Backbone as ProteinMPNN parsed JSONL, in Angstrom:
{"seq_chain_A": "MPCNCQKGKTRYEVVVTTDGKEKVVFSSGSKPTAETVGKRYAGSTIRESAAVKTVSDAT", "coords_chain_A": {"N_chain_A": [[76.582, 118.143, -1.499], [73.155, 117.924, -2.25], [71.493, 115.679, -4.538], [69.915, 116.574, -7.662], [67.952, 115.224, -8.935], [65.189, 114.895, -8.571], [64.049, 117.272, -9.181], [61.511, 119.179, -10.585], [59.873, 117.021, -10.931], [56.689, 115.551, -10.864], [54.626, 115.395, -8.012], [52.184, 113.624, -6.15], [49.394, 114.069, -4.016], [47.4, 112.708, -1.418], [44.526, 113.936, -0.155], [42.602, 114.772, 2.665], [39.647, 116.236, 3.839], [38.715, 117.716, 6.794], [36.651, 119.217, 9.162], [36.64, 121.545, 7.634], [39.281, 121.929, 6.998], [42.101, 121.102, 5.044], [44.065, 118.175, 4.908], [47.081, 116.637, 4.213], [47.511, 113.299, 3.743], [49.056, 111.437, 2.518], [51.801, 111.194, 0.272], [53.227, 110.908, -2.95], [55.341, 110.026, -5.733], [54.157, 108.633, -7.665], [51.27, 108.411, -9.519], [49.326, 106.26, -9.792], [49.834, 104.855, -7.381], [49.171, 106.786, -5.459], [46.444, 107.032, -6.043], [45.544, 104.473, -5.327], [46.087, 104.405, -2.564], [44.445, 106.51, -1.842], [41.925, 105.387, -2.023], [41.578, 104.196, 0.387], [40.829, 106.121, 2.14], [37.927, 107.619, 3.02], [36.144, 109.934, 1.061], [38.401, 111.25, 0.203], [40.691, 113.18, -1.865], [42.746, 113.37, -4.804], [45.58, 115.201, -5.645], [47.907, 117.227, -7.522], [50.96, 118.048, -6.044], [51.899, 121.21, -4.605], [54.405, 123.283, -6.035], [57.598, 123.123, -4.665], [60.016, 125.27, -3.525], [63.479, 125.02, -3.528], [66.55, 125.717, -1.776], [68.529, 126.112, -3.692], [66.957, 126.873, -5.869], [66.155, 129.414, -5.224], [68.285, 131.078, -5.604]], "CA_chain_A": [[75.461, 118.791, -2.145], [72.147, 116.915, -2.598], [71.252, 115.516, -5.974], [68.833, 117.387, -8.207], [67.229, 114.347, -9.85], [63.745, 114.995, -8.361], [63.606, 118.614, -9.548], [60.537, 119.236, -11.663], [59.089, 115.796, -10.993], [55.355, 115.73, -10.294], [54.261, 114.647, -6.809], [50.737, 113.538, -5.959], [49.017, 114.051, -2.611], [46.066, 112.272, -1.024], [44.083, 114.983, 0.759], [41.345, 114.556, 3.368], [39.138, 117.477, 4.422], [37.967, 117.556, 8.039], [36.372, 120.5, 9.823], [36.964, 122.624, 6.711], [40.729, 122.032, 6.798], [42.68, 120.032, 4.244], [45.236, 117.529, 5.496], [47.744, 115.687, 3.33], [47.73, 112.063, 4.484], [50.005, 110.612, 1.786], [52.42, 111.857, -0.869], [53.983, 109.949, -3.756], [55.694, 110.416, -7.088], [53.402, 107.753, -8.559], [49.833, 108.676, -9.479], [48.561, 105.046, -9.461], [49.992, 104.558, -5.959], [48.367, 107.769, -4.728], [45.038, 106.679, -6.236], [45.271, 103.272, -4.541], [46.047, 104.805, -1.15], [43.281, 107.376, -1.683], [40.731, 104.553, -1.86], [41.488, 103.806, 1.801], [40.324, 107.262, 2.899], [36.612, 108.038, 2.509], [36.031, 111.353, 0.72], [39.696, 111.855, -0.111], [40.943, 113.621, -3.231], [44.133, 113.297, -5.251], [45.979, 116.436, -6.327], [49.339, 117.419, -7.711], [51.442, 118.874, -4.945], [52.393, 122.539, -4.953], [55.841, 123.315, -6.274], [58.371, 123.508, -3.489], [61.285, 125.868, -3.902], [64.63, 124.639, -2.712], [67.49, 126.814, -1.599], [69.214, 126.346, -4.96], [66.027, 127.552, -6.773], [66.003, 130.8, -4.808], [69.452, 131.888, -6.006]], "C_chain_A": [[74.447, 117.72, -2.555], [71.93, 116.831, -4.109], [70.008, 116.307, -6.399], [67.923, 116.554, -9.105], [65.713, 114.426, -9.698], [63.192, 116.362, -8.767], [62.649, 118.552, -10.735], [59.677, 117.989, -11.789], [57.759, 116.012, -10.267], [55.173, 114.831, -9.084], [52.752, 114.678, -6.683], [50.45, 113.392, -4.475], [47.602, 113.513, -2.452], [45.646, 113.244, 0.075], [42.722, 114.624, 1.339], [40.926, 115.883, 3.982], [38.309, 117.148, 5.659], [37.835, 118.912, 8.706], [36.79, 121.683, 8.953], [38.452, 122.809, 6.45], [41.22, 120.837, 5.995], [43.927, 119.491, 4.931], [45.797, 116.529, 4.506], [48.066, 114.442, 4.155], [48.732, 111.137, 3.794], [50.537, 111.407, 0.611], [53.285, 110.849, -1.609], [54.322, 110.559, -5.115], [54.937, 109.612, -8.128], [51.905, 108.022, -8.419], [49.026, 107.412, -9.173], [48.665, 104.666, -7.978], [49.148, 105.505, -5.124], [46.88, 107.449, -4.854], [44.651, 105.455, -5.409], [45.165, 103.605, -3.052], [44.816, 105.667, -0.89], [41.986, 106.603, -1.493], [40.523, 104.135, -0.411], [40.897, 104.914, 2.669], [39.018, 107.747, 2.278], [36.608, 109.545, 2.25], [37.349, 112.023, 0.391], [39.763, 112.28, -1.569], [42.43, 113.483, -3.522], [44.44, 114.6, -5.977], [47.482, 116.418, -6.549], [49.812, 118.355, -6.614], [51.936, 120.218, -5.474], [53.9, 122.465, -5.144], [56.553, 123.817, -5.03], [59.7, 124.066, -3.956], [62.373, 125.385, -2.955], [65.568, 125.828, -2.613], [68.191, 127.13, -2.907], [68.318, 127.036, -5.977], [65.948, 129.041, -6.471], [67.147, 131.679, -5.274], [69.491, 132.117, -7.472]], "O_chain_A": [[74.83, 116.711, -3.147], [72.158, 117.791, -4.845], [69.166, 116.655, -5.572], [67.204, 117.102, -9.941], [65.001, 114.052, -10.63], [61.983, 116.579, -8.701], [62.953, 117.943, -11.761], [58.829, 117.918, -12.678], [57.724, 116.59, -9.18], [55.519, 113.65, -9.119], [52.113, 115.656, -7.07], [51.161, 112.687, -3.76], [46.716, 113.823, -3.248], [46.315, 113.366, 1.102], [41.808, 114.225, 0.617], [41.747, 116.58, 4.577], [37.331, 116.403, 5.587], [38.805, 119.664, 8.801], [37.241, 122.706, 9.469], [38.845, 123.746, 5.756], [40.808, 119.702, 6.235], [44.736, 120.248, 5.466], [45.072, 115.666, 4.012], [48.8, 114.514, 5.141], [49.207, 110.172, 4.394], [49.812, 112.204, 0.017], [53.984, 110.041, -0.997], [53.662, 111.491, -5.575], [55.053, 109.868, -9.326], [51.34, 107.879, -7.335], [48.106, 107.479, -8.357], [47.688, 104.206, -7.389], [48.48, 105.077, -4.182], [46.134, 107.58, -3.884], [43.554, 105.404, -4.851], [44.255, 103.137, -2.369], [44.207, 105.563, 0.174], [41.049, 107.103, -0.871], [39.416, 103.761, -0.024], [40.509, 104.667, 3.81], [39.005, 108.228, 1.146], [37.014, 110.332, 3.104], [37.41, 113.25, 0.308], [38.994, 111.803, -2.403], [43.26, 113.48, -2.613], [43.663, 115.05, -6.818], [48.227, 115.707, -5.874], [49.144, 119.338, -6.293], [52.336, 120.341, -6.631], [54.582, 121.676, -4.49], [56.153, 124.812, -4.425], [60.429, 123.409, -4.7], [62.193, 125.352, -1.738], [65.383, 126.832, -3.302], [68.428, 128.3, -3.209], [68.824, 127.721, -6.866], [65.699, 129.844, -7.371], [67.002, 132.9, -5.335], [70.404, 132.776, -7.969]]}, "name": "protein", "num_of_chains": 1, "seq": "MPCNCQKGKTRYEVVVTTDGKEKVVFSSGSKPTAETVGKRYAGSTIRESAAVKTVSDAT"}
């Protein structure tokens, strides 16, 4: 059984919009790291990732 230590932990995504579509180019648990990587992509934004339900959350 996988560990549950990352449950509820905030993830940050670097998002680039091209042709009206958003694309996640990087994801991290560290906001400063996401901000640093985001500087490499012109016009990128940093956002908290959407909550992902795991199989154990569904039961």
